[in-house]
C-alpha positions in Angstrom: 64.1 -91.7 -180.5 63.9 -91.6 -176.6 61.7 -88.9 -175.0 61.9 -87.8 -171.4 58.7 -87.1 -169.6 58.3 -85.4 -166.2 55.8 -87.0 -163.9 54.6 -85.0 -161.0 54.0 -86.9 -157.7 51.6 -85.0 -155.4 53.0 -85.2 -151.9 51.5 -82.7 -149.4 54.1 -84.0 -146.8 57.1 -82.9 -148.9 58.8 -86.2 -148.8 59.3 -86.4 -152.6 62.0 -84.2 -154.1 61.3 -81.9 -157.1 63.6 -84.0 -159.2 63.7 -87.3 -157.2 64.5 -90.1 -159.6 64.8 -91.2 -163.2 62.9 -94.2 -164.4 64.0 -95.6 -167.8 62.5 -98.2 -170.1 65.0 -99.7 -172.5 65.3 -102.8 -174.6 67.3 -104.4 -171.8 64.8 -103.6 -169.1 63.6 -101.0 -166.6 66.3 -98.9 -164.9 66.1 -96.6 -161.8 68.5 -93.8 -160.8 68.1 -91.6 -157.7 68.9 -88.0 -158.7 70.3 -87.0 -155.3 66.9 -86.7 -153.6 66.6 -85.4 -150.0 64.7 -88.4 -148.6 66.2 -91.1 -150.9 64.9 -94.0 -152.9 64.5 -97.5 -151.7 63.7 -100.9 -153.3 61.3 -102.9 -151.2 61.7 -106.7 -151.0 58.9 -109.2 -150.6 60.1 -110.0 -147.1 59.7 -106.4 -146.0 63.4 -105.4 -146.1 64.5 -102.3 -148.0 67.7 -101.5 -149.9 68.6 -97.8 -150.2 69.6 -96.8 -153.7 72.7 -94.5 -153.5 72.5 -91.3 -155.5 73.5 -91.5 -159.1 73.5 -95.3 -159.1 71.7 -96.9 -162.0 69.9 -100.1 -161.0 68.0 -102.7 -163.1 64.5 -103.4 -161.8 62.8 -106.7 -162.3 59.1 -107.1 -163.1 57.1 -106.5 -159.9 59.8 -104.5 -158.1 58.4 -102.1 -155.6 60.1 -98.7 -155.2 59.6 -96.1 -152.4 60.4 -92.5 -152.9 59.7 -90.5 -149.7 56.4 -91.7 -148.4 55.1 -92.8 -151.8 55.6 -96.1 -153.5 55.0 -97.7 -156.9 55.3 -101.2 -158.5 57.0 -101.8 -161.8 54.6 -103.7 -164.2 55.3 -104.5 -167.8 52.3 -104.4 -170.1 52.5 -106.5 -173.2 50.2 -105.4 -176.0 48.7 -107.9 -178.5 51.0 -109.2 -181.2 
């Protein structure tokens, strides 16, 4: 059964919204949805370009995807545990 967890991102500058985005892990991959945040969510490409994620749009993220929310960023990494 899926369980939602809230993760607090400490941001003294106030660039991350209280409910900024939803990150899901499912059998078919990792998914990202911007929850209508004030400063938006962007996916960062290796060449330095960015693509803004429109609010309420669910996007599949590949392994290694970099995501920026406000002035904070994270990288999607899958951890495979021993068989």
